[in-house]
C-alpha positions in Angstrom: 147.7 67.4 115.7 145.0 65.8 113.4 142.3 67.0 115.8 143.7 70.6 115.7 143.7 70.6 111.9 140.2 69.2 111.8 139.0 71.8 114.4 140.6 74.6 112.3 138.9 73.3 109.1 135.5 73.2 110.9 135.9 76.7 112.4 137.0 78.0 108.9 134.0 76.4 107.3 131.7 77.7 109.9 132.8 81.3 109.5 133.0 81.2 105.7 129.3 80.3 105.4 127.3 83.3 104.5 123.7 84.1 105.3 122.0 84.3 101.9 118.7 85.7 103.3 118.4 89.4 102.5 116.6 91.8 104.8 113.8 92.0 102.1 113.4 88.3 102.2 113.3 88.3 106.0 110.6 90.9 105.9 108.6 88.9 103.4 108.8 85.9 105.7 107.1 87.9 108.4 104.1 88.8 106.2 101.1 86.5 106.7 99.4 85.0 103.7 96.0 86.6 103.1 93.2 85.0 101.2 90.1 87.1 100.6 87.0 85.3 99.3 84.2 87.5 98.2 81.1 85.6 97.1 78.1 87.2 95.5 74.5 86.1 96.2 75.6 83.1 98.3 73.2 81.8 101.0 75.0 80.2 103.9 74.3 76.7 102.7 77.7 75.5 103.6 78.8 72.9 106.3 80.7 75.6 108.2 77.4 77.4 108.8 75.6 74.3 109.9 73.8 73.4 106.7 73.8 69.9 105.2 72.5 71.0 101.8 76.0 71.3 100.2 78.9 69.1 101.0 81.8 71.5 101.5 84.7 69.9 103.3 87.4 72.2 101.9 85.6 75.4 102.7 84.8 74.0 106.1 88.4 73.2 106.8 89.5 76.6 105.5 87.0 78.3 107.8 88.4 76.4 110.8 91.8 78.1 110.2 90.5 81.5 109.2 88.1 84.2 110.1 84.4 83.4 109.3 81.9 86.2 109.1 78.4 85.3 110.4 76.6 88.5 109.3 76.5 90.0 105.8 76.1 93.7 105.2 76.3 95.8 102.0 76.5 99.5 101.3 74.0 99.5 98.5 71.3 97.2 97.2 73.0 96.8 93.8 76.3 95.4 92.7 78.6 98.1 91.5 78.3 100.5 94.4 78.7 97.7 96.9 81.7 96.2 95.2 83.4 99.6 94.7 82.7 100.5 98.3 84.2 97.3 99.6 87.3 97.5 97.5 88.0 101.2 98.2 86.8 101.5 101.8 84.7 104.5 100.8 80.9 105.0 100.8 79.1 104.9 97.5 78.1 108.6 97.9 81.7 109.6 98.6 83.1 107.9 95.5 80.0 108.9 93.5 79.1 105.3 92.4 75.4 104.9 93.2 74.3 102.8 90.2 75.8 100.1 88.0 77.2 102.1 85.1 79.8 104.4 86.7 83.4 103.2 86.8 84.8 104.3 90.2 88.1 105.3 88.6 86.4 107.8 86.4 85.3 109.7 89.5 88.2 108.8 91.7 91.4 108.2 89.6 93.8 108.4 92.6 91.9 106.3 95.1 93.8 103.3 96.6 92.0 100.0 96.5 92.5 97.1 98.8 94.5 95.1 96.3 96.6 98.2 95.5 97.3 98.6 99.1 98.5 95.0 99.4 100.6 95.3 96.2 102.2 98.5 97.4 103.2 96.7 100.6 105.0 93.7 99.0 102.1 91.3 98.4 101.0 89.8 95.1 97.4 90.5 94.3 95.6 88.0 92.0 91.9 87.7 91.3 89.5 85.6 89.4 85.8 86.3 88.6 84.4 89.8 89.0 85.4 91.3 92.3 84.4 94.6 90.9 81.2 94.9 88.7 81.8 93.4 85.3 84.3 95.5 83.2 84.9 98.1 86.0 88.2 96.7 87.3 91.8 97.9 87.1 94.2 95.0 87.1 97.0 97.1 85.6 97.1 99.1 88.9 97.1 96.2 91.4 97.5 92.7 90.1 96.8 90.2 87.4 93.7 88.1 86.7 94.1 84.5 87.4 95.2 82.7 84.2 93.2 79.6 85.1 89.9 81.4 84.7 
């Protein structure tokens, strides 16, 4: 008799437990974490590239688990067009940013940037430094600047 009561209590507890994970949380669990590092004017003087000039164990470890690019290309020989092109996926001529004083949003107010795309798909987009050229950024559309800057 005691075993039956104990079994009924266990079955009752088992079926009364509710899964608290919502479908949205399950979907977020499937999303990979993405870390995008963009570094300006950096020579490959890092351990991961075979150099012993700089001691970079953390970047080296990160490179072992991530995707390392061995070749660097840019769309334009100056900052703003290259940065705007990288973040929008459009050529400098297409977005009409071919020098360092045009804000890409002035010419393309509805263009979707890489951080916007991620934010629109459930990610948090955070940056520090100047991924765009100086003041030509739009954190109100895609994310927040890192408060530790």
